C-alpha atoms as a printed R data frame, in Angstrom:
    type eleno elety resid chain resno       x       y      z
1   ATOM     1    CA   MET     A     1 103.901 128.922 63.560
2   ATOM     2    CA   THR     A     2 107.918 129.438 62.328
3   ATOM     3    CA   ASN     A     3 107.643 130.577 59.049
4   ATOM     4    CA   LEU     A     4 105.773 132.764 55.975
5   ATOM     5    CA   SER     A     5 105.815 133.052 52.573
6   ATOM     6    CA   LEU     A     6 104.897 136.618 52.314
7   ATOM     7    CA   VAL     A     7 103.234 138.135 49.861
8   ATOM     8    CA   GLY     A     8 102.147 141.355 49.385
9   ATOM     9    CA   PRO     A     9 102.340 144.261 51.664
10  ATOM    10    CA   SER     A    10 105.168 143.937 54.801
11  ATOM    11    CA   LEU     A    11 104.327 144.003 58.472
12  ATOM    12    CA   ALA     A    12 106.595 147.898 58.169
13  ATOM    13    CA   GLU     A    13 103.577 148.119 55.337
14  ATOM    14    CA   PHE     A    14 100.585 147.790 57.233
15  ATOM    15    CA   GLU     A    15 102.423 149.548 60.158
16  ATOM    16    CA   ALA     A    16 103.043 152.684 57.786
17  ATOM    17    CA   ALA     A    17  99.456 152.595 56.296
18  ATOM    18    CA   ARG     A    18  97.905 152.438 60.043
19  ATOM    19    CA   ALA     A    19  99.768 156.132 60.401
20  ATOM    20    CA   VAL     A    20  98.381 157.021 57.184
21  ATOM    21    CA   VAL     A    21  95.056 155.543 56.958
22  ATOM    22    CA   SER     A    22  94.377 156.973 61.091
23  ATOM    23    CA   GLN     A    23  94.865 160.363 59.575
24  ATOM    24    CA   VAL     A    24  90.764 159.899 58.700
25  ATOM    25    CA   ALA     A    25  89.764 157.070 59.963
26  ATOM    26    CA   ALA     A    26  88.234 156.286 63.060
27  ATOM    27    CA   VAL     A    27  88.984 153.627 65.491
28  ATOM    28    CA   THR     A    28  85.791 151.542 65.713
29  ATOM    29    CA   PRO     A    29  84.367 150.287 68.801
30  ATOM    30    CA   MET     A    30  84.559 146.764 70.114
31  ATOM    31    CA   GLU     A    31  81.809 145.218 71.088
32  ATOM    32    CA   GLY     A    32  81.335 141.608 73.005
33  ATOM    33    CA   SER     A    33  78.367 139.766 72.241
34  ATOM    34    CA   ARG     A    34  77.336 137.757 75.699
35  ATOM    35    CA   TYR     A    35  74.729 136.113 73.262
36  ATOM    36    CA   LEU     A    36  77.324 134.538 70.564
37  ATOM    37    CA   SER     A    37  79.578 133.872 73.480
38  ATOM    38    CA   ALA     A    38  76.542 131.318 74.166
39  ATOM    39    CA   VAL     A    39  75.854 130.433 70.995
40  ATOM    40    CA   LEU     A    40  79.845 129.671 70.195
41  ATOM    41    CA   GLY     A    41  80.667 128.499 73.634
42  ATOM    42    CA   ALA     A    42  83.824 130.610 73.061
43  ATOM    43    CA   GLU     A    43  84.259 134.830 73.787
44  ATOM    44    CA   VAL     A    44  83.326 136.580 70.785
45  ATOM    45    CA   HIS     A    45  83.457 140.158 69.954
46  ATOM    46    CA   LEU     A    46  81.848 142.346 67.221
47  ATOM    47    CA   LYS     A    47  84.581 144.738 65.596
48  ATOM    48    CA   CYS     A    48  82.388 147.273 63.925
49  ATOM    49    CA   GLU     A    49  83.945 148.699 60.635
50  ATOM    50    CA   ASN     A    50  79.129 149.868 60.264
51  ATOM    51    CA   LEU     A    51  80.799 152.655 62.503
52  ATOM    52    CA   GLN     A    52  83.334 153.763 60.061
53  ATOM    53    CA   ARG     A    53  83.121 157.089 58.151
54  ATOM    54    CA   THR     A    54  81.355 156.428 54.831
55  ATOM    55    CA   GLY     A    55  79.072 152.901 56.940
56  ATOM    56    CA   SER     A    56  82.706 150.489 56.151
57  ATOM    57    CA   TYR     A    57  86.531 149.779 56.291
58  ATOM    58    CA   LYS     A    58  86.948 150.624 52.908
59  ATOM    59    CA   ILE     A    59  88.030 154.304 53.675
60  ATOM    60    CA   ARG     A    60  91.264 152.654 55.165
61  ATOM    61    CA   GLY     A    61  92.148 150.646 51.657
62  ATOM    62    CA   ALA     A    62  90.633 153.865 49.362
63  ATOM    63    CA   TYR     A    63  93.089 156.478 51.450
64  ATOM    64    CA   ASN     A    64  95.937 154.409 51.844
65  ATOM    65    CA   ARG     A    65  95.256 154.175 47.664
66  ATOM    66    CA   LEU     A    66  94.915 157.807 46.968
67  ATOM    67    CA   SER     A    67  97.680 158.998 49.459
68  ATOM    68    CA   LYS     A    68 100.559 157.365 47.579
69  ATOM    69    CA   LEU     A    69 100.135 159.417 44.126
70  ATOM    70    CA   THR     A    70 102.377 161.278 43.178
71  ATOM    71    CA   ASP     A    71 101.030 165.352 42.188
72  ATOM    72    CA   GLU     A    72 100.994 164.158 38.637
73  ATOM    73    CA   GLU     A    73  98.816 161.813 39.465
74  ATOM    74    CA   LYS     A    74  96.191 163.601 41.834
75  ATOM    75    CA   GLU     A    75  96.629 166.497 38.809
76  ATOM    76    CA   HIS     A    76  94.700 163.546 36.337
77  ATOM    77    CA   GLY     A    77  91.868 162.532 38.860
78  ATOM    78    CA   VAL     A    78  91.071 158.949 40.188
79  ATOM    79    CA   VAL     A    79  88.266 156.662 38.741
80  ATOM    80    CA   ALA     A    80  86.272 154.355 39.888
81  ATOM    81    CA   ALA     A    81  83.115 152.397 40.012
82  ATOM    82    CA   SER     A    82  80.826 150.271 42.687
83  ATOM    83    CA   ALA     A    83  78.049 149.964 43.124
84  ATOM    84    CA   GLY     A    84  78.588 150.614 46.892
85  ATOM    85    CA   ASN     A    85  81.345 151.207 50.153
86  ATOM    86    CA   HIS     A    86  83.621 151.235 47.402
87  ATOM    87    CA   ALA     A    87  81.966 154.404 46.277
88  ATOM    88    CA   GLN     A    88  81.786 155.645 48.867
89  ATOM    89    CA   GLY     A    89  85.602 155.043 50.467
90  ATOM    90    CA   VAL     A    90  86.782 156.809 47.539
91  ATOM    91    CA   ALA     A    91  85.111 159.847 47.161
92  ATOM    92    CA   PHE     A    92  85.712 160.927 50.997
93  ATOM    93    CA   ALA     A    93  88.945 159.860 50.369
94  ATOM    94    CA   ALA     A    94  89.749 161.652 47.054
95  ATOM    95    CA   ARG     A    95  87.485 164.606 48.692
96  ATOM    96    CA   GLU     A    96  90.121 164.629 51.812
97  ATOM    97    CA   LEU     A    97  93.093 164.843 49.335
98  ATOM    98    CA   GLY     A    98  92.142 167.069 47.402
99  ATOM    99    CA   ILE     A    99  91.496 164.990 44.252
100 ATOM   100    CA   LYS     A   100  89.006 164.595 41.476
101 ATOM   101    CA   ALA     A   101  87.236 161.196 41.666
102 ATOM   102    CA   THR     A   102  84.986 160.281 39.054
103 ATOM   103    CA   ILE     A   103  82.694 157.265 40.068
104 ATOM   104    CA   PHE     A   104  80.595 154.877 37.503
105 ATOM   105    CA   MET     A   105  77.727 153.279 39.282
106 ATOM   106    CA   PRO     A   106  74.890 150.570 37.777
107 ATOM   107    CA   VAL     A   107  71.707 152.652 36.581
108 ATOM   108    CA   GLY     A   108  69.757 150.861 39.891
109 ATOM   109    CA   VAL     A   109  72.322 151.607 42.472
110 ATOM   110    CA   ALA     A   110  70.236 152.301 46.138
111 ATOM   111    CA   LEU     A   111  69.825 155.740 46.388
112 ATOM   112    CA   PRO     A   112  71.683 156.044 49.699
113 ATOM   113    CA   LYS     A   113  74.948 154.555 48.515
114 ATOM   114    CA   LEU     A   114  74.482 157.004 44.880
115 ATOM   115    CA   GLN     A   115  73.749 160.807 47.355
116 ATOM   116    CA   ALA     A   116  76.496 159.443 49.743
117 ATOM   117    CA   THR     A   117  78.928 159.365 47.562
118 ATOM   118    CA   ARG     A   118  77.867 162.514 45.480
119 ATOM   119    CA   ASP     A   119  77.676 164.477 48.892
120 ATOM   120    CA   TYR     A   120  81.857 163.864 49.203
121 ATOM   121    CA   GLY     A   121  81.990 165.562 45.629
122 ATOM   122    CA   ALA     A   122  82.870 162.817 42.906
123 ATOM   123    CA   HIS     A   123  81.303 163.109 39.783
124 ATOM   124    CA   VAL     A   124  78.812 159.829 39.275
125 ATOM   125    CA   ILE     A   125  77.967 158.425 36.209
126 ATOM   126    CA   LEU     A   126  75.392 156.075 36.340
127 ATOM   127    CA   ARG     A   127  75.741 153.572 32.953
128 ATOM   128    CA   GLY     A   128  74.415 150.168 33.139
129 ATOM   129    CA   SER     A   129  72.712 147.529 35.155
130 ATOM   130    CA   THR     A   130  75.411 145.261 36.667
131 ATOM   131    CA   VAL     A   131  78.640 146.123 38.387
132 ATOM   132    CA   ALA     A   132  80.249 145.321 34.805
133 ATOM   133    CA   GLU     A   133  79.621 147.322 33.254
134 ATOM   134    CA   PRO     A   134  80.206 150.801 35.019
135 ATOM   135    CA   LEU     A   135  83.759 148.682 35.913
136 ATOM   136    CA   LEU     A   136  84.288 149.094 31.893
137 ATOM   137    CA   ALA     A   137  83.394 151.897 32.100
138 ATOM   138    CA   ALA     A   138  85.942 153.187 34.335
139 ATOM   139    CA   ALA     A   139  88.406 151.391 33.137
140 ATOM   140    CA   ALA     A   140  87.306 153.009 29.402
141 ATOM   141    CA   TYR     A   141  87.953 156.385 31.098
142 ATOM   142    CA   ALA     A   142  91.141 156.024 32.485
143 ATOM   143    CA   ALA     A   143  92.411 155.187 29.361
144 ATOM   144    CA   GLU     A   144  90.911 158.383 27.803
145 ATOM   145    CA   THR     A   145  91.723 160.797 30.448
146 ATOM   146    CA   GLY     A   146  94.888 159.454 32.547
147 ATOM   147    CA   ALA     A   147  92.722 159.239 35.403
148 ATOM   148    CA   ILE     A   148  94.060 156.404 37.836
149 ATOM   149    CA   LEU     A   149  91.948 154.191 38.227
150 ATOM   150    CA   ILE     A   150  91.361 152.840 41.606
151 ATOM   151    CA   PRO     A   151  90.875 149.479 42.455
152 ATOM   152    CA   PRO     A   152  88.480 147.807 45.255
153 ATOM   153    CA   PHE     A   153  90.752 145.116 46.302
154 ATOM   154    CA   ASP     A   154  93.372 143.804 43.999
155 ATOM   155    CA   HIS     A   155  96.369 146.339 44.445
156 ATOM   156    CA   ALA     A   156  99.073 146.561 47.366
157 ATOM   157    CA   ASP     A   157  98.487 149.915 48.545
158 ATOM   158    CA   VAL     A   158  94.329 148.639 48.839
159 ATOM   159    CA   ILE     A   159  95.973 145.854 51.024
160 ATOM   160    CA   ALA     A   160  97.849 147.782 53.143
161 ATOM   161    CA   GLY     A   161  94.776 150.466 54.151
162 ATOM   162    CA   GLN     A   162  92.204 147.709 54.793
163 ATOM   163    CA   GLY     A   163  95.400 145.339 57.151
164 ATOM   164    CA   THR     A   164  94.939 148.231 59.274
165 ATOM   165    CA   LEU     A   165  92.332 147.339 60.894
166 ATOM   166    CA   GLY     A   166  93.914 143.826 62.097
167 ATOM   167    CA   LEU     A   167  96.295 145.670 63.904
168 ATOM   168    CA   GLU     A   168  93.586 147.428 65.610
169 ATOM   169    CA   ILE     A   169  91.815 144.790 66.242
170 ATOM   170    CA   LEU     A   170  94.417 143.206 68.264
171 ATOM   171    CA   ASP     A   171  95.247 145.787 70.432
172 ATOM   172    CA   GLN     A   172  91.625 145.759 71.164
173 ATOM   173    CA   VAL     A   173  91.665 142.060 71.660
174 ATOM   174    CA   PRO     A   174  95.310 141.241 72.590
175 ATOM   175    CA   ASP     A   175  94.341 137.751 73.923
176 ATOM   176    CA   LEU     A   176  92.370 136.868 70.579
177 ATOM   177    CA   HIS     A   177  92.726 133.002 69.444
178 ATOM   178    CA   THR     A   178  89.983 133.751 66.718
179 ATOM   179    CA   VAL     A   179  89.186 135.983 63.754
180 ATOM   180    CA   VAL     A   180  86.084 135.767 61.542
181 ATOM   181    CA   VAL     A   181  86.031 138.094 57.734
182 ATOM   182    CA   PRO     A   182  83.449 138.888 55.303
183 ATOM   183    CA   ILE     A   183  85.005 138.117 51.482
184 ATOM   184    CA   GLY     A   184  84.724 139.116 48.349
185 ATOM   185    CA   GLY     A   185  86.957 140.387 45.620
186 ATOM   186    CA   GLY     A   186  89.836 138.995 49.361
187 ATOM   187    CA   GLY     A   187  90.746 142.907 49.895
188 ATOM   188    CA   LEU     A   188  89.870 142.693 53.492
189 ATOM   189    CA   ILE     A   189  90.482 139.643 54.498
190 ATOM   190    CA   SER     A   190  93.945 139.258 53.245
191 ATOM   191    CA   GLY     A   191  95.204 142.957 54.157
192 ATOM   192    CA   VAL     A   192  93.673 141.142 58.342
193 ATOM   193    CA   ALA     A   193  95.171 138.199 57.742
194 ATOM   194    CA   SER     A   194  98.737 138.983 56.236
195 ATOM   195    CA   ALA     A   195  98.153 141.550 59.006
196 ATOM   196    CA   LEU     A   196  97.698 139.719 61.775
197 ATOM   197    CA   LYS     A   197  99.530 136.467 60.564
198 ATOM   198    CA   GLN     A   198 102.962 138.269 60.715
199 ATOM   199    CA   LYS     A   199 102.255 140.133 63.621
200 ATOM   200    CA   ALA     A   200 101.324 137.428 65.705
201 ATOM   201    CA   LEU     A   201 104.779 135.251 63.999
202 ATOM   202    CA   LEU     A   202 106.697 138.296 65.794
203 ATOM   203    CA   ASP     A   203 105.155 137.345 68.785
204 ATOM   204    CA   GLY     A   204 105.519 133.961 68.581
205 ATOM   205    CA   ARG     A   205 102.027 132.924 68.817
206 ATOM   206    CA   THR     A   206  98.738 131.649 66.591
207 ATOM   207    CA   ILE     A   207  95.638 133.540 65.237
208 ATOM   208    CA   ARG     A   208  93.715 131.410 63.348
209 ATOM   209    CA   ILE     A   209  91.953 133.467 60.359
210 ATOM   210    CA   ILE     A   210  88.514 132.568 58.627
211 ATOM   211    CA   GLY     A   211  86.996 133.476 55.603
212 ATOM   212    CA   VAL     A   212  83.171 133.545 54.969
213 ATOM   213    CA   GLN     A   213  81.852 134.149 51.728
214 ATOM   214    CA   ALA     A   214  77.644 134.523 50.484
215 ATOM   215    CA   ALA     A   215  77.061 130.602 48.348
216 ATOM   216    CA   ASN     A   216  75.331 132.055 46.025
217 ATOM   217    CA   ALA     A   217  78.980 134.308 45.375
218 ATOM   218    CA   ALA     A   218  81.604 131.592 46.579
219 ATOM   219    CA   ALA     A   219  84.761 132.240 44.497
220 ATOM   220    CA   TYR     A   220  87.124 131.339 46.579
221 ATOM   221    CA   PRO     A   221  86.426 127.497 47.722
222 ATOM   222    CA   PRO     A   222  86.688 126.287 44.005
223 ATOM   223    CA   SER     A   223  89.574 128.715 43.331
224 ATOM   224    CA   ILE     A   224  91.719 127.458 46.425
225 ATOM   225    CA   GLU     A   225  90.797 124.251 45.544
226 ATOM   226    CA   ALA     A   226  92.176 124.568 42.045
227 ATOM   227    CA   GLY     A   227  95.291 126.173 43.205
228 ATOM   228    CA   LYS     A   228  94.291 129.793 40.587
229 ATOM   229    CA   ALA     A   229  91.898 132.494 40.658
230 ATOM   230    CA   ILE     A   230  88.920 131.099 38.838
231 ATOM   231    CA   GLU     A   231  85.717 132.951 37.831
232 ATOM   232    CA   VAL     A   232  82.386 131.009 38.957
233 ATOM   233    CA   PRO     A   233  79.281 132.546 38.503
234 ATOM   234    CA   ILE     A   234  77.304 134.653 40.928
235 ATOM   235    CA   LEU     A   235  73.701 133.720 41.654
236 ATOM   236    CA   PRO     A   236  70.962 136.317 43.201
237 ATOM   237    CA   THR     A   237  72.550 137.276 46.825
238 ATOM   238    CA   ILE     A   238  71.067 140.031 49.358
239 ATOM   239    CA   ALA     A   239  74.625 140.409 49.891
240 ATOM   240    CA   ASP     A   240  75.812 142.448 47.599
241 ATOM   241    CA   GLY     A   241  78.461 144.362 48.721
242 ATOM   242    CA   ILE     A   242  80.876 140.608 48.615
243 ATOM   243    CA   ALA     A   243  79.045 139.102 45.261
244 ATOM   244    CA   VAL     A   244  81.899 138.842 43.224
245 ATOM   245    CA   ALA     A   245  82.486 136.847 40.501
246 ATOM   246    CA   LYS     A   246  86.245 135.854 40.619
247 ATOM   247    CA   PRO     A   247  88.919 136.359 43.367
248 ATOM   248    CA   GLY     A   248  91.503 139.086 42.783
249 ATOM   249    CA   LEU     A   249  94.969 137.947 41.897
250 ATOM   250    CA   LEU     A   250  96.985 139.285 44.927
251 ATOM   251    CA   ASN     A   251  94.391 138.441 46.888
252 ATOM   252    CA   PHE     A   252  94.135 135.111 45.955
253 ATOM   253    CA   GLU     A   253  97.695 134.668 46.552
254 ATOM   254    CA   ILE     A   254  97.651 136.110 50.313
255 ATOM   255    CA   ILE     A   255  94.932 134.119 51.156
256 ATOM   256    CA   ARG     A   256  95.916 130.997 50.211
257 ATOM   257    CA   ASP     A   257  98.928 131.387 52.346
258 ATOM   258    CA   VAL     A   258  97.630 132.783 55.741
259 ATOM   259    CA   VAL     A   259  93.814 132.035 55.552
260 ATOM   260    CA   ASP     A   260  93.327 128.548 57.586
261 ATOM   261    CA   GLU     A   261  89.631 128.194 56.451
262 ATOM   262    CA   ILE     A   262  86.422 129.477 54.519
263 ATOM   263    CA   VAL     A   263  83.193 128.822 54.557
264 ATOM   264    CA   THR     A   264  79.768 129.763 52.593
265 ATOM   265    CA   VAL     A   265  77.158 131.531 54.361
266 ATOM   266    CA   THR     A   266  73.126 130.613 52.930
267 ATOM   267    CA   GLU     A   267  71.022 133.869 52.649
268 ATOM   268    CA   ASP     A   268  68.618 132.609 55.316
269 ATOM   269    CA   ASP     A   269  71.802 132.381 57.526
270 ATOM   270    CA   THR     A   270  72.403 136.065 56.464
271 ATOM   271    CA   ALA     A   271  69.103 137.689 57.118
272 ATOM   272    CA   ARG     A   272  69.042 135.384 60.808
273 ATOM   273    CA   ALA     A   273  72.680 137.509 61.231
274 ATOM   274    CA   LEU     A   274  70.995 141.262 60.508
275 ATOM   275    CA   LEU     A   275  67.763 140.553 62.628
276 ATOM   276    CA   VAL     A   276  70.330 138.642 65.839
277 ATOM   277    CA   LEU     A   277  72.264 142.375 65.203
278 ATOM   278    CA   LEU     A   278  69.241 144.006 65.528
279 ATOM   279    CA   GLU     A   279  67.922 143.021 68.150
280 ATOM   280    CA   ARG     A   280  70.676 141.481 70.854
281 ATOM   281    CA   ALA     A   281  73.431 144.130 69.796
282 ATOM   282    CA   LYS     A   282  71.307 146.711 68.539
283 ATOM   283    CA   LEU     A   283  73.762 146.972 65.315
284 ATOM   284    CA   VAL     A   284  72.610 148.191 61.830
285 ATOM   285    CA   VAL     A   285  74.937 146.685 59.311
286 ATOM   286    CA   GLU     A   286  74.050 145.453 55.955
287 ATOM   287    CA   PRO     A   287  73.969 141.882 54.928
288 ATOM   288    CA   ALA     A   288  78.231 141.055 53.402
289 ATOM   289    CA   GLY     A   289  78.954 142.714 56.277
290 ATOM   290    CA   ALA     A   290  76.755 140.412 58.870
291 ATOM   291    CA   VAL     A   291  78.445 136.782 57.116
292 ATOM   292    CA   ALA     A   292  80.967 136.601 60.190
293 ATOM   293    CA   VAL     A   293  77.879 136.441 62.435
294 ATOM   294    CA   ALA     A   294  75.787 134.650 59.986
295 ATOM   295    CA   ALA     A   295  78.778 131.653 59.981
296 ATOM   296    CA   ILE     A   296  78.644 131.417 64.352
297 ATOM   297    CA   LEU     A   297  75.508 131.198 64.087
298 ATOM   298    CA   ALA     A   298  75.082 128.599 61.304
299 ATOM   299    CA   GLY     A   299  77.656 126.792 63.627
300 ATOM   300    CA   LYS     A   300  80.647 127.055 60.765
301 ATOM   301    CA   VAL     A   301  82.541 128.229 62.973
302 ATOM   302    CA   THR     A   302  84.385 125.963 65.557
303 ATOM   303    CA   PRO     A   303  85.412 127.666 69.474
304 ATOM   304    CA   ASP     A   304  88.780 127.992 69.673
305 ATOM   305    CA   GLY     A   305  89.274 131.049 72.675
306 ATOM   306    CA   PRO     A   306  88.288 134.656 72.193
307 ATOM   307    CA   THR     A   307  86.876 135.439 68.779
308 ATOM   308    CA   VAL     A   308  86.764 138.698 66.920
309 ATOM   309    CA   ALA     A   309  84.010 138.971 63.732
310 ATOM   310    CA   ILE     A   310  83.962 141.957 61.913
311 ATOM   311    CA   LEU     A   311  81.195 144.054 60.934
312 ATOM   312    CA   SER     A   312  82.956 145.358 57.776
313 ATOM   313    CA   GLY     A   313  79.678 147.440 56.695
314 ATOM   314    CA   GLY     A   314  76.463 149.275 57.598
315 ATOM   315    CA   ASN     A   315  75.201 150.843 54.384
316 ATOM   316    CA   ILE     A   316  72.088 149.096 53.540
317 ATOM   317    CA   ASP     A   317  69.071 150.474 52.279
318 ATOM   318    CA   PRO     A   318  65.960 151.246 54.011
319 ATOM   319    CA   LEU     A   319  63.491 148.763 51.690
320 ATOM   320    CA   LEU     A   320  66.322 146.069 51.274
321 ATOM   321    CA   MET     A   321  66.547 146.226 55.307
322 ATOM   322    CA   GLN     A   322  62.436 145.763 55.195
323 ATOM   323    CA   ARG     A   323  62.785 142.869 53.056
324 ATOM   324    CA   VAL     A   324  65.634 141.092 55.101
325 ATOM   325    CA   ILE     A   325  63.993 141.367 58.054
326 ATOM   326    CA   SER     A   326  60.848 139.979 57.004
327 ATOM   327    CA   HIS     A   327  62.928 137.161 55.811
328 ATOM   328    CA   GLY     A   328  64.956 136.987 58.565
329 ATOM   329    CA   LEU     A   329  61.955 136.523 60.913
330 ATOM   330    CA   ALA     A   330  60.668 134.022 58.266
331 ATOM   331    CA   ALA     A   331  63.472 132.082 58.896
332 ATOM   332    CA   SER     A   332  64.101 132.307 63.111
333 ATOM   333    CA   GLY     A   333  60.434 130.801 63.281
334 ATOM   334    CA   ARG     A   334  59.136 134.380 64.501
335 ATOM   335    CA   TYR     A   335  57.027 134.757 61.451
336 ATOM   336    CA   LEU     A   336  54.336 132.244 59.545
337 ATOM   337    CA   THR     A   337  52.072 132.175 56.191
338 ATOM   338    CA   LEU     A   338  50.580 129.450 55.540
339 ATOM   339    CA   ARG     A   339  47.777 128.534 52.744
340 ATOM   340    CA   ILE     A   340  44.763 126.534 53.796
341 ATOM   341    CA   MET     A   341  41.937 125.575 51.526
342 ATOM   342    CA   LEU     A   342  38.616 125.496 52.705
343 ATOM   343    CA   PRO     A   343  35.274 124.461 51.991
344 ATOM   344    CA   ASP     A   344  33.369 127.886 50.491
345 ATOM   345    CA   ARG     A   345  30.628 127.941 53.106
346 ATOM   346    CA   PRO     A   346  30.111 130.092 55.524
347 ATOM   347    CA   GLY     A   347  31.886 130.133 59.531
348 ATOM   348    CA   GLN     A   348  35.046 128.823 57.527
349 ATOM   349    CA   LEU     A   349  36.957 132.207 58.221
350 ATOM   350    CA   ALA     A   350  35.766 132.641 61.058
351 ATOM   351    CA   ARG     A   351  37.351 128.950 62.713
352 ATOM   352    CA   ILE     A   352  40.368 129.460 61.571
353 ATOM   353    CA   SER     A   353  39.983 132.659 63.401
354 ATOM   354    CA   GLU     A   354  39.456 131.052 66.471
355 ATOM   355    CA   LEU     A   355  42.150 128.194 65.859
356 ATOM   356    CA   LEU     A   356  45.227 130.688 65.292
357 ATOM   357    CA   ALA     A   357  43.991 132.734 68.702
358 ATOM   358    CA   GLU     A   358  43.452 129.715 70.238
359 ATOM   359    CA   ALA     A   359  47.336 128.722 69.283
360 ATOM   360    CA   HIS     A   360  48.053 132.596 70.066
361 ATOM   361    CA   ALA     A   361  49.287 133.825 66.842
362 ATOM   362    CA   ASN     A   362  48.339 136.960 66.038
363 ATOM   363    CA   VAL     A   363  47.152 137.616 62.867
364 ATOM   364    CA   VAL     A   364  49.004 140.066 60.735
365 ATOM   365    CA   GLU     A   365  47.515 140.049 56.957
366 ATOM   366    CA   VAL     A   366  44.646 137.729 55.513
367 ATOM   367    CA   LEU     A   367  44.423 137.074 51.417
368 ATOM   368    CA   HIS     A   368  40.144 135.080 50.939
369 ATOM   369    CA   THR     A   369  40.151 133.909 47.523
370 ATOM   370    CA   ARG     A   370  38.083 131.487 44.665
371 ATOM   371    CA   HIS     A   371  41.045 132.182 41.807
372 ATOM   372    CA   GLY     A   372  43.312 130.169 43.144
373 ATOM   373    CA   VAL     A   373  45.573 127.827 40.973
374 ATOM   374    CA   GLY     A   374  43.735 124.377 41.366
375 ATOM   375    CA   LEU     A   375  40.848 125.529 43.409
376 ATOM   376    CA   GLN     A   376  37.405 123.263 42.875
377 ATOM   377    CA   ILE     A   377  34.546 124.999 42.357
378 ATOM   378    CA   SER     A   378  33.161 124.158 46.068
379 ATOM   379    CA   GLU     A   379  36.650 125.669 47.419
380 ATOM   380    CA   VAL     A   380  38.094 128.771 48.661
381 ATOM   381    CA   GLU     A   381  41.763 129.141 49.376
382 ATOM   382    CA   LEU     A   382  43.273 131.098 52.028
383 ATOM   383    CA   ASN     A   383  46.861 132.945 52.769
384 ATOM   384    CA   VAL     A   384  47.354 133.871 56.100
385 ATOM   385    CA   SER     A   385  50.300 135.192 57.745
386 ATOM   386    CA   VAL     A   386  50.900 135.189 61.276
387 ATOM   387    CA   GLU     A   387  53.558 136.460 63.903
388 ATOM   388    CA   THR     A   388  55.344 133.076 66.006
389 ATOM   389    CA   ARG     A   389  57.470 133.159 69.148
390 ATOM   390    CA   GLY     A   390  60.105 130.434 67.695
391 ATOM   391    CA   PRO     A   391  60.221 127.235 66.019
392 ATOM   392    CA   ASP     A   392  58.106 125.328 68.551
393 ATOM   393    CA   HIS     A   393  55.086 127.741 68.717
394 ATOM   394    CA   ARG     A   394  55.585 127.918 64.633
395 ATOM   395    CA   GLN     A   395  55.364 124.111 64.341
396 ATOM   396    CA   HIS     A   396  52.676 124.571 67.375
397 ATOM   397    CA   VAL     A   397  49.978 126.402 64.734
398 ATOM   398    CA   VAL     A   398  50.581 123.994 62.234
399 ATOM   399    CA   ASP     A   399  49.817 121.311 64.493
400 ATOM   400    CA   VAL     A   400  46.520 123.003 66.187
401 ATOM   401    CA   LEU     A   401  44.832 123.344 62.595
402 ATOM   402    CA   THR     A   402  45.843 119.733 61.276
403 ATOM   403    CA   SER     A   403  43.958 118.335 64.299
404 ATOM   404    CA   ALA     A   404  40.957 120.517 63.796
405 ATOM   405    CA   GLY     A   405  40.743 118.502 60.291
406 ATOM   406    CA   TYR     A   406  42.665 121.731 58.227
407 ATOM   407    CA   ASP     A   407  45.398 120.834 55.823
408 ATOM   408    CA   PRO     A   408  47.323 123.807 56.173
409 ATOM   409    CA   GLN     A   409  50.695 124.243 53.838
410 ATOM   410    CA   ILE     A   410  53.583 126.946 54.643
411 ATOM   411    CA   ASP     A   411  54.429 128.986 51.774
């Protein structure tokens, strides 16, 4: 790389932001992963921003932005809208700087995120059922009161704060070749990519940046193709922290210039990644924070020297974690639910139990009913959930039942 068109913060501005952000943000651990290294075929490190204060990287950009406010602006207070990590970052930063913060959040926000935001001293107003309504309410509040609206990603000061993470990564893994970064609106990757590319240019080297979006909320691939930020419909996704319908305008300009590749991952990919991080790395990560690992597991990242996957956050509701773990177990071939039609006569349930025992499958749940849709009068429906030891064992269980004359359907 011999030149770099500069849009957004300069390297000097990233360095200045680092001095500011270091007043509140921790230098989070960089953990090596033998398992992921074996999967990728190259050395893999995990940058654990899930262990950051407030549980995500968002504190970096929020604190840097708030620190730039004038005394007069601080007197007016700040306002933001978020369903989670941005809310906590702004609330924490405002508390540290002695600024009044008002946060608009959707009515159905996860209780741990709501309580944490309040505990950081912010005044929380619940509005609407999606984050779109709190965004409108926050903008109206700013216009009415003079409070300063703090955007989650589309601002140079926010980008500079997030980019401090890139400089930190380079300190911890000086020989890195690739960084894999989650993308929502683009605040994190625009900062990290720009800071690393500018630093690499100065050092006469190259660093590859790969962005990852949830397939159900992927605004960047079509935007890059169209040459401008476009809005896309958002489908349901467990990675709600990166479910953004339209890229930030400044973020898009930076990403178009400095990000090498953008890939997408499925819901199953993300669930598997959370399970791997729990079992192999002993790390609790929210779905949006795990998509970089999901991309590695799904074969979306090609090996090219030492690779860093950013775990961008760890604020996951325990109830969601329970559901995601179950989904991840199923996606990994560790949990199997079967629907089996049986003759309505004594001994059939016992026979299925014997066959499952022979296949070494542990039964965890059984539903036996005569009222299933499409059942004949002489039939009953058995729904049975079992623990399995992986895809091969899962198929073995199905084969055992089939060879005994049953027709198990995977649910």
